[in-house]
C-alpha positions in Angstrom: -2.6 -64.4 -7.1 -3.4 -61.6 -9.6 -2.6 -61.5 -13.2 -1.0 -58.3 -14.5 -2.3 -57.0 -17.7 0.3 -56.1 -20.3 -0.2 -53.8 -23.2 1.4 -55.1 -26.3 4.1 -52.8 -27.8 3.0 -51.1 -31.0 6.0 -50.5 -33.2 4.2 -47.6 -34.9 4.7 -45.6 -31.7 8.5 -45.8 -32.1 9.0 -43.9 -35.2 11.2 -44.1 -38.2 14.9 -43.4 -38.8 15.5 -40.4 -41.1 18.6 -38.9 -42.6 20.0 -35.7 -41.3 21.6 -32.5 -42.8 22.6 -29.2 -41.3 22.2 -25.9 -43.2 24.5 -23.0 -42.2 22.8 -19.5 -42.6 25.4 -17.7 -40.5 27.5 -14.7 -41.4 30.5 -15.2 -43.7 33.0 -15.3 -40.8 31.0 -17.9 -38.8 30.5 -21.6 -39.3 28.9 -24.6 -37.6 31.8 -27.1 -37.6 30.0 -29.8 -35.7 26.4 -30.5 -34.6 24.3 -33.3 -33.3 20.6 -34.1 -32.9 19.6 -36.3 -30.0 23.2 -37.6 -29.9 23.6 -38.4 -33.6 26.4 -36.4 -35.1 25.4 -34.3 -38.1 29.0 -33.4 -39.0 29.6 -29.9 -40.4 26.6 -27.8 -41.4 26.9 -26.2 -44.8 24.9 -25.7 -47.9 23.1 -29.1 -47.7 25.6 -31.5 -49.2 26.4 -33.6 -46.2 23.9 -36.2 -45.1 24.3 -38.7 -42.2 22.1 -41.5 -40.9 20.0 -41.4 -38.8 17.7 -39.7 -36.3 14.4 -41.1 -35.1 11.1 -39.2 -35.7 7.7 -40.3 -34.6 5.6 -41.7 -37.4 2.9 -39.2 -36.5 3.8 -35.6 -35.7 2.5 -34.2 -32.4 2.9 -30.7 -30.9 5.5 -31.8 -28.4 7.8 -33.4 -31.0 11.2 -31.9 -30.1 14.8 -32.8 -30.5 17.9 -31.7 -28.6 20.4 -30.0 -30.9 24.0 -29.3 -29.8 26.4 -27.3 -32.0 29.4 -25.2 -32.1 30.0 -21.9 -33.9 33.5 -21.1 -35.0 34.2 -17.4 -35.4 37.1 -17.4 -37.9 37.5 -13.7 -37.9 37.7 -13.2 -34.1 39.6 -16.5 -33.5 37.1 -18.0 -31.0 34.3 -20.5 -30.8 31.2 -21.2 -28.7 29.2 -24.3 -27.8 25.4 -24.3 -27.7 22.5 -26.6 -26.9 18.8 -26.1 -27.4 15.6 -28.2 -27.3 14.0 -27.4 -30.6 10.4 -28.1 -31.8 10.2 -30.1 -35.0 7.9 -28.3 -37.4 4.7 -30.1 -38.4 5.0 -32.9 -40.9 2.6 -35.4 -42.5 5.1 -38.3 -42.5 8.7 -38.5 -41.3 11.2 -37.6 -44.0 14.7 -36.1 -44.2 15.6 -33.9 -41.2 16.9 -30.4 -42.1 18.5 -28.5 -39.2 18.8 -24.8 -40.1 21.3 -22.7 -38.1 19.7 -19.2 -38.7 21.5 -15.9 -38.9 19.8 -14.7 -35.7 21.2 -17.6 -33.6 18.0 -19.6 -33.6 17.7 -23.2 -34.8 14.9 -24.5 -37.0 14.2 -28.2 -37.5 12.1 -29.4 -40.5 11.3 -32.9 -41.7 10.7 -32.6 -45.4 11.5 -34.2 -48.8 12.3 -30.7 -50.0 16.0 -29.9 -49.6 17.4 -26.5 -48.8 17.7 -25.6 -52.5 14.0 -26.6 -53.1 12.6 -25.3 -49.8 10.8 -22.5 -51.6 9.4 -24.6 -54.4 5.6 -24.9 -54.9 4.2 -27.4 -52.5 6.8 -26.9 -49.8 5.3 -26.4 -46.4 8.6 -25.1 -45.0 9.9 -22.2 -47.0 13.3 -20.8 -46.0 13.6 -17.0 -45.7 17.3 -16.8 -44.6 19.7 -17.1 -47.5 22.4 -19.8 -47.5 25.6 -17.8 -47.9 28.3 -19.1 -50.2 31.4 -18.8 -48.0 34.7 -20.3 -47.1 35.7 -18.6 -43.8 38.7 -21.0 -43.3 40.1 -19.6 -46.6 39.1 -15.9 -45.9 40.6 -16.2 -42.3 43.2 -19.0 -42.5 43.7 -20.1 -38.8 47.4 -20.5 -38.9 47.9 -17.0 -40.4 44.9 -15.1 -39.0 44.8 -16.6 -35.5 48.5 -17.3 -34.9 48.2 -16.8 -31.1 45.8 -19.7 -30.9 48.5 -22.1 -32.1 51.4 -20.8 -30.0 
């Protein structure tokens, strides 16, 4: 009878739970009303004020570190919405930290793990500067759904 060799599980391989925030860089008539990362709801993406717990990141970054992002985009002006999904690489980090999911104006998604929030992303020392501005917008006020999109509610 043979003895099977078992490798002991190393918890360091699992990773660490990190908090999650979505940043909306889309045009003023668009908004990300709901998104998720690897099944964890991130709520509404905005200017960086909403944080939820938690998404797992490996303790050590490796080139194939990726997450699955699902999101919707509401077009308040044109009274429609679309759903999206993408497997997105996580940019290189030294140690796991807060996860920032940037929904960029060109339709791409950028995922960064950093102690620097969206407002400080361009501060000295940040490895992840943000080139896309974060618009100050309230499309639900500019295009009130019950007034602007009446047919959607009939």
